[in-house]
C-alpha positions as CSV (number, residue, x, y, z in Angstrom):
1,X,188.4,152.0,134.7
2,X,187.4,148.5,135.8
3,X,184.7,146.8,133.7
4,X,182.2,144.6,135.4
5,X,181.3,141.4,133.8
6,X,177.8,141.2,132.4
7,X,175.3,141.2,133.9
8,X,177.0,142.4,137.1
9,X,174.7,143.7,139.9
10,X,171.1,143.7,138.8
11,X,168.3,146.1,139.8
12,X,164.7,145.2,139.6
13,X,162.7,148.3,138.5
14,X,159.1,148.0,139.5
15,X,157.0,146.7,142.4
16,X,154.2,144.6,140.8
17,X,153.6,140.9,140.5
18,X,155.8,140.3,137.5
19,X,158.7,142.3,139.2
20,X,158.2,140.2,142.3
21,X,158.2,136.9,140.4
22,X,161.4,137.9,138.5
23,X,163.1,139.0,141.8
24,X,162.3,135.6,143.2
25,X,164.0,133.9,140.2
26,X,167.0,136.2,140.4
27,X,167.6,135.5,144.1
28,X,167.9,131.8,143.3
29,X,171.2,132.7,141.5
30,X,172.3,136.1,142.6
31,X,173.7,136.9,146.1
32,X,172.0,140.3,146.2
33,X,169.8,142.5,144.1
34,X,168.8,146.2,144.3
35,X,165.0,146.8,144.0
36,X,163.5,150.1,143.0
37,X,160.0,150.8,144.2
38,X,158.3,154.1,143.9
39,X,156.6,154.2,147.4
40,X,158.6,154.3,150.6
41,X,155.7,153.0,152.6
42,X,155.5,149.9,150.4
43,X,159.2,149.4,151.0
44,X,158.9,149.6,154.7
45,X,156.0,147.1,154.7
46,X,158.0,144.8,152.5
47,X,160.9,144.9,155.0
48,X,158.7,144.3,158.0
49,X,156.6,141.5,156.4
50,X,159.4,139.9,154.3
51,X,157.1,139.8,151.3
52,X,155.6,142.2,148.9
53,X,152.6,143.6,150.8
54,X,150.5,144.1,147.6
55,X,151.5,141.3,145.1
56,X,152.3,137.6,145.4
57,X,152.1,137.9,149.2
58,X,152.9,134.2,149.6
59,X,156.4,134.6,148.3
60,X,158.8,135.3,151.2
61,X,162.2,136.9,150.7
62,X,165.5,137.1,152.5
63,X,165.4,140.9,153.1
64,X,169.1,140.9,153.9
65,X,169.9,140.2,150.3
66,X,167.8,143.0,148.9
67,X,168.8,146.7,148.7
68,X,165.5,148.6,148.5
69,X,165.4,152.2,147.2
70,X,162.7,154.7,146.1
71,X,165.4,156.9,144.5
72,X,165.6,155.8,140.8
73,X,168.9,157.7,140.2
74,X,170.6,156.0,143.2
75,X,169.5,152.7,141.8
76,X,170.8,153.5,138.3
77,X,174.1,154.5,139.8
78,X,174.8,151.3,141.8
79,X,173.4,148.8,139.3
80,X,175.1,147.4,136.2
81,X,171.9,145.9,134.7
82,X,168.5,147.5,135.0
83,X,165.6,145.1,134.7
84,X,162.6,147.2,133.7
85,X,159.3,145.7,135.0
86,X,156.8,148.5,135.3
87,X,153.4,148.7,133.5
88,X,153.8,150.5,130.1
89,X,151.2,153.2,130.8
90,X,153.4,154.4,133.7
91,X,156.8,153.6,132.1
92,X,157.8,157.2,131.2
93,X,156.6,158.5,134.6
94,X,159.4,156.4,136.1
95,X,162.1,156.3,133.5
96,X,162.1,160.0,132.6
97,X,163.1,160.8,136.2
98,X,166.5,159.3,135.4
99,X,169.1,162.1,135.2
100,X,172.3,160.1,135.6
101,X,174.3,158.6,132.7
102,X,173.1,155.0,132.1
103,X,174.5,154.7,128.6
104,X,177.0,152.1,129.8
105,X,174.4,150.0,131.6
106,X,172.7,146.9,130.3
107,X,168.9,147.2,129.9
108,X,166.6,144.2,130.2
109,X,162.9,145.0,129.4
110,X,160.2,142.8,130.9
111,X,157.6,145.5,130.1
112,X,154.8,143.9,128.1
113,X,153.8,147.1,126.3
114,X,154.8,150.0,124.1
115,X,155.9,153.5,125.2
116,X,152.7,155.6,125.3
117,X,152.4,158.6,122.9
118,X,155.5,157.8,120.8
119,X,154.4,154.2,120.2
120,X,158.0,153.0,120.5
121,X,159.3,149.6,121.6
122,X,160.8,149.9,125.1
123,X,164.2,148.9,123.8
124,X,164.1,151.5,121.1
125,X,163.1,154.2,123.5
126,X,166.0,153.3,125.9
127,X,168.5,153.3,123.1
128,X,167.3,156.7,121.7
129,X,166.6,158.4,125.0
130,X,169.6,157.3,127.0
131,X,172.2,156.1,124.4
132,X,172.4,152.6,125.7
133,X,174.0,150.0,123.4
134,X,171.7,147.7,121.3
135,X,174.1,144.8,122.0
136,X,173.4,145.3,125.8
137,X,169.6,145.7,125.4
138,X,167.6,142.6,126.1
139,X,163.9,141.6,126.4
140,X,162.2,138.9,128.5
141,X,158.9,137.2,127.6
142,X,156.9,134.2,128.4
143,X,154.9,132.0,128.5
144,X,155.3,132.6,132.2
145,X,152.6,133.8,134.7
146,X,153.9,135.5,137.8
147,X,151.4,133.6,139.9
148,X,152.7,130.3,138.7
149,X,156.3,131.3,139.5
150,X,155.1,132.0,143.0
151,X,153.6,128.5,143.2
152,X,156.9,127.0,141.9
153,X,155.2,125.6,138.8
154,X,157.3,125.0,135.7
155,X,157.9,128.1,133.7
156,X,159.6,129.0,130.4
157,X,161.1,132.4,129.6
158,X,162.7,133.6,126.4
159,X,165.6,136.0,126.6
160,X,166.1,138.1,123.5
161,X,169.1,140.1,122.5
162,X,171.0,140.9,119.3
163,X,174.1,139.6,121.0
164,X,173.1,136.0,121.8
165,X,176.0,135.6,124.2
166,X,174.5,138.3,126.4
167,X,171.1,136.6,126.2
168,X,172.8,133.3,127.3
169,X,174.6,135.0,130.2
170,X,171.5,136.7,131.5
171,X,169.6,133.5,131.2
172,X,171.9,132.0,133.9
173,X,170.5,134.4,136.4
174,X,166.9,133.1,135.9
175,X,167.4,129.4,135.4
176,X,166.4,127.2,138.2
177,X,164.7,124.0,139.3
178,X,161.3,125.1,138.0
179,X,162.3,127.8,135.5
180,X,163.8,127.2,132.0
181,X,165.1,129.7,129.5
182,X,165.4,129.9,125.8
183,X,167.4,132.5,123.9
184,X,166.6,134.4,120.7
185,X,167.9,137.3,118.6
186,X,164.4,138.4,117.6
187,X,164.1,141.4,120.0
188,X,161.5,143.4,118.0
189,X,159.4,140.4,117.3
190,X,159.3,139.3,120.9
191,X,158.4,142.8,122.1
192,X,155.6,143.2,119.5
193,X,154.3,139.7,120.2
194,X,154.1,140.5,124.0
195,X,151.8,143.4,123.2
196,X,149.6,141.6,120.7
197,X,149.0,138.6,122.8
198,X,147.4,140.8,125.4
199,X,145.1,142.3,122.8
200,X,144.0,138.8,121.7
201,X,143.6,137.7,125.3
202,X,141.0,140.5,125.7
203,X,139.2,139.1,122.6
204,X,139.3,135.6,124.1
205,X,137.9,137.0,127.3
206,X,135.1,138.8,125.6
207,X,134.1,135.5,123.9
208,X,134.2,133.7,127.3
209,X,132.1,136.4,128.9
210,X,129.6,136.3,126.1
211,X,129.4,132.5,126.5
212,X,129.9,132.0,122.8
213,X,131.8,128.8,123.5
214,X,135.2,127.0,123.3
215,X,134.8,126.3,119.5
216,X,134.8,130.0,118.7
217,X,137.7,130.7,121.1
218,X,139.8,128.1,119.3
219,X,138.9,129.7,115.9
220,X,139.8,133.1,117.3
221,X,143.2,132.0,118.6
222,X,144.1,130.1,115.4
223,X,143.3,133.3,113.5
224,X,145.0,135.5,116.0
225,X,148.4,133.7,115.6
226,X,148.2,134.2,111.8
227,X,147.3,137.9,112.4
228,X,150.3,138.2,114.7
229,X,152.6,136.6,112.1
230,X,151.4,139.0,109.4
231,X,152.1,142.0,111.6
232,X,155.5,140.8,112.7
233,X,156.5,140.0,109.1
234,X,155.5,143.6,108.1
235,X,157.2,145.5,111.0
236,X,160.2,143.3,111.6
237,X,160.8,141.0,108.6
238,X,163.1,138.1,109.5
239,X,163.0,134.3,109.8
240,X,161.0,133.2,112.8
241,X,158.8,130.2,113.8
242,X,155.5,131.7,114.9
243,X,154.7,128.4,116.8
244,X,157.6,128.9,119.1
245,X,156.7,129.3,122.8
246,X,157.5,133.1,122.9
247,X,154.8,133.7,120.3
248,X,152.1,131.0,120.2
249,X,152.8,129.7,123.7
250,X,152.6,133.1,125.3
251,X,149.4,133.8,123.3
252,X,147.8,130.6,124.5
253,X,148.5,131.0,128.2
254,X,147.4,134.6,128.1
255,X,144.2,133.9,126.2
256,X,143.1,130.9,128.4
257,X,144.5,131.2,131.9
258,X,142.5,132.3,134.9
259,X,145.6,134.3,135.9
260,X,145.4,136.4,132.8
261,X,144.3,139.9,133.7
262,X,143.7,140.7,130.0
263,X,141.4,137.7,129.6
264,X,139.6,138.6,132.8
265,X,139.2,142.2,131.6
266,X,137.7,141.0,128.4
267,X,135.4,138.6,130.2
268,X,133.9,141.5,132.1
269,X,133.2,143.3,128.9
270,X,131.7,140.2,127.4
271,X,129.4,139.9,130.5
272,X,128.1,143.4,129.9
273,X,130.4,145.7,131.8
274,X,131.2,149.0,130.2
275,X,134.9,149.5,129.3
276,X,135.1,152.1,132.0
277,X,133.6,149.9,134.6
278,X,135.8,147.0,133.7
279,X,138.9,149.1,134.0
280,X,137.8,150.4,137.4
281,X,137.1,146.9,138.6
282,X,140.6,145.6,137.6
283,X,143.1,145.7,140.5
284,X,146.0,145.5,138.1
285,X,146.7,147.0,134.7
286,X,145.3,145.2,131.6
287,X,148.1,146.0,129.2
288,X,146.0,145.0,126.2
289,X,143.8,148.0,126.6
290,X,146.7,150.3,125.9
291,X,148.3,147.9,123.4
292,X,145.2,147.8,121.2
293,X,145.5,151.6,120.6
294,X,149.3,151.5,120.2
295,X,149.3,148.7,117.6
296,X,146.3,150.2,115.8
297,X,148.3,153.5,115.5
298,X,151.4,151.7,114.3
299,X,149.4,149.6,111.8
300,X,148.2,152.8,110.2
301,X,151.6,152.9,108.6
302,X,151.7,149.3,107.5
303,X,148.0,148.5,106.7
304,X,148.3,144.8,107.7
305,X,145.0,142.9,107.6
306,X,144.1,142.7,111.3
307,X,140.4,142.2,111.8
308,X,140.7,140.9,115.4
309,X,142.8,143.9,116.5
310,X,140.3,146.2,114.7
311,X,137.4,144.6,116.5
312,X,139.0,144.9,120.0
313,X,139.9,148.5,119.2
314,X,136.4,149.3,118.1
315,X,135.0,147.9,121.4
316,X,137.5,149.6,123.7
317,X,137.8,153.0,122.0
318,X,134.8,153.5,119.7
319,X,132.0,152.2,121.8
320,X,131.0,149.4,119.4
321,X,129.2,146.6,121.2
322,X,131.0,143.3,121.7
323,X,128.2,141.4,119.9
324,X,128.3,143.6,116.9
325,X,132.1,143.7,116.7
326,X,132.4,139.9,116.9
327,X,129.5,139.2,114.6
328,X,131.5,141.2,112.0
329,X,134.8,139.4,112.4
330,X,133.2,136.0,112.7
331,X,132.6,136.1,109.0
332,X,136.2,136.8,108.3
333,X,137.8,134.0,110.3
334,X,138.3,130.4,109.2
């Protein structure tokens, strides 16, 4: 049996803005990619328009270099590496349709969330559910907004893998004039941080919407990074520098940027929207809404002191007013 060198032929699994941005980066270095999208009508529009009809519509693609398919099993058969880029709430709806053997494939998760119900990391779920190798299971995280990739602004990605040689090899598919990559072996820490930064971005957005001010936002973020560090040290104890870009940098850009859907979601709540109304108003998924519950459930086992997480959870799931929740945690932050 002939073995394909890693990463081989890459399939992008998902049709949103982050998937579109990563596809753009891949095609700077790869001759062709396969692209899984759930909807055939979306694929036909993409082929006709030469851009994603729903996300990052200013990014044009050479359609001849993309093999589109709405059949997830065909995609999994032809690809050597599966780049997962779907929102976490719908992750299992897609992935559990796979009925071909993917145990020998490489898996790269760019999902910024946790598997619903089981509260597993995406990489752990793929290893347990499909028998893929941990050494060929990677993660991608920021700081990197899809919208800024579309605008050719400088971006930094961290590629995580237990096998650093695989992280370095995959990084070559994403490096470019405007994009830079860093490698890390802290797979679990990167995945958990990507979830938590969305929760804290909702908190920052609430403060913005309430017009509490930049001073309070700075205090919130400085406390949030310490809270993140406490949680990571509890669930995945290992040496790490919490001020590295994949932790603090990704938190900052998600908390402050106008491109951050989690910040914008929180801002609506701070301005008086109900949680239900804010969710309905959002055109894209605010991952932090789901992340707040997942991390709260996980933390029930670890009992880490996480007042910011608890405040966001109480607002989103218990109907506590933003003013009351933030008045309570304001006394706990320094």
